C-alpha positions as CSV (number, residue, x, y, z in Angstrom):
1,M,-2.0,-47.2,1.0
2,S,0.4,-46.5,-2.4
3,A,-0.6,-44.6,-5.1
4,P,-2.1,-45.5,-8.2
5,A,-0.7,-47.3,-10.7
6,G,-0.7,-44.0,-13.3
7,S,0.8,-41.9,-10.6
8,P,3.7,-40.5,-10.5
9,L,4.1,-41.4,-6.8
10,A,4.3,-45.4,-8.0
11,G,6.8,-47.1,-7.0
12,K,8.8,-43.9,-5.5
13,R,10.2,-44.1,-2.2
14,C,11.7,-41.4,-0.6
15,A,14.7,-40.1,-0.8
16,N,15.5,-39.4,3.1
17,H,13.5,-43.6,4.4
18,F,14.6,-45.4,1.4
19,A,12.4,-48.3,3.3
20,R,8.8,-45.6,3.4
21,E,6.6,-45.3,0.0
22,A,6.7,-41.5,-1.5
23,A,3.8,-40.1,-0.5
24,V,4.3,-37.0,-2.1
25,R,6.4,-34.9,-4.5
26,C,8.6,-32.1,-3.6
27,P,7.2,-28.1,-6.1
28,G,11.0,-26.7,-5.2
29,C,13.5,-29.6,-5.6
30,K,11.3,-32.7,-7.4
31,G,12.3,-34.8,-5.2
32,F,9.8,-37.6,-3.5
33,F,9.0,-38.3,0.5
34,C,7.8,-39.1,2.9
35,R,4.6,-37.9,5.4
36,E,7.3,-37.6,7.7
37,C,9.2,-35.0,5.8
38,V,7.1,-33.0,3.8
39,T,5.4,-29.6,5.5
40,E,2.7,-27.4,5.0
41,H,4.4,-24.1,3.5
42,E,2.2,-21.2,2.0
43,H,-0.6,-24.5,1.1
44,R,1.4,-26.5,-0.2
45,M,3.8,-29.1,0.6
46,M,7.9,-29.2,0.7
47,C,10.6,-30.6,2.2
48,A,12.1,-29.1,5.6
49,A,15.7,-28.0,3.1
50,C,13.2,-25.8,0.4
51,V,11.3,-24.2,3.5
52,A,14.5,-23.5,5.0
53,K,15.9,-22.7,2.4
54,K,12.7,-19.7,1.6
55,N,13.2,-18.8,5.0
56,V,16.7,-17.5,4.5
57,A,15.2,-16.2,1.7
58,R,12.8,-14.4,2.7
59,A,14.8,-12.9,5.8
60,S,17.8,-11.4,3.4
61,T,15.6,-9.4,2.4
62,K,13.1,-8.5,5.5
63,S,16.9,-6.9,6.0
64,G,17.5,-5.6,3.3
65,G,14.5,-3.7,3.3
66,F,16.3,-2.3,7.1
67,V,19.7,-1.0,4.9
68,W,17.7,0.5,2.8
69,T,15.6,2.5,6.0
70,I,19.1,4.0,7.0
71,L,20.9,4.8,3.8
72,S,17.1,7.0,2.5
73,A,17.7,8.6,6.2
74,G,21.6,9.4,5.6
75,G,20.0,11.2,1.6
76,L,17.9,13.3,3.6
77,L,20.3,14.9,6.1
78,I,22.7,15.2,2.9
79,A,20.7,17.0,1.3
80,W,19.0,19.2,4.3
81,M,23.1,20.4,5.8
82,I,23.0,21.0,1.8
83,F,20.2,22.8,1.8
84,Y,20.9,24.8,5.2
85,Y,23.8,25.5,4.3
86,A,23.6,27.3,1.2
87,G,20.8,29.5,3.0
88,V,23.5,30.1,6.2
89,G,25.5,31.2,2.7
90,L,23.1,33.0,1.0
91,A,21.6,35.1,3.9
92,S,25.4,36.3,5.1
93,L,26.2,37.9,1.9
94,P,25.3,41.9,2.0
95,S,22.3,43.5,1.1
96,T,23.2,44.4,-1.8
97,F,24.3,41.7,-4.1
98,F,21.0,41.3,-4.5
99,G,20.9,44.6,-5.5
100,G,19.4,46.3,-3.0
101,A,18.8,49.5,-1.7
102,R,22.5,50.4,-1.4
């Protein structure tokens, strides 16, 4: 089935298979592809290279969440240690330091 004359796909060929007529224009790279070279991703037809780029970007974002979790836990541990040792130091001072009974 060929594209209508006014269609942006009219006369276009697949970027991977020049002998085949283009059926889709990828919204990511703006390339033209046949039906076998595209897949549905997030309700849009995209080429395999663009889908792979999106998946890599998503995976790196997820691993970044792990790094923030570790950094947050380390920050909480450091804050706890500061307050703990400040309390220990204050508890070791004699009561006369605070203006108590002499």
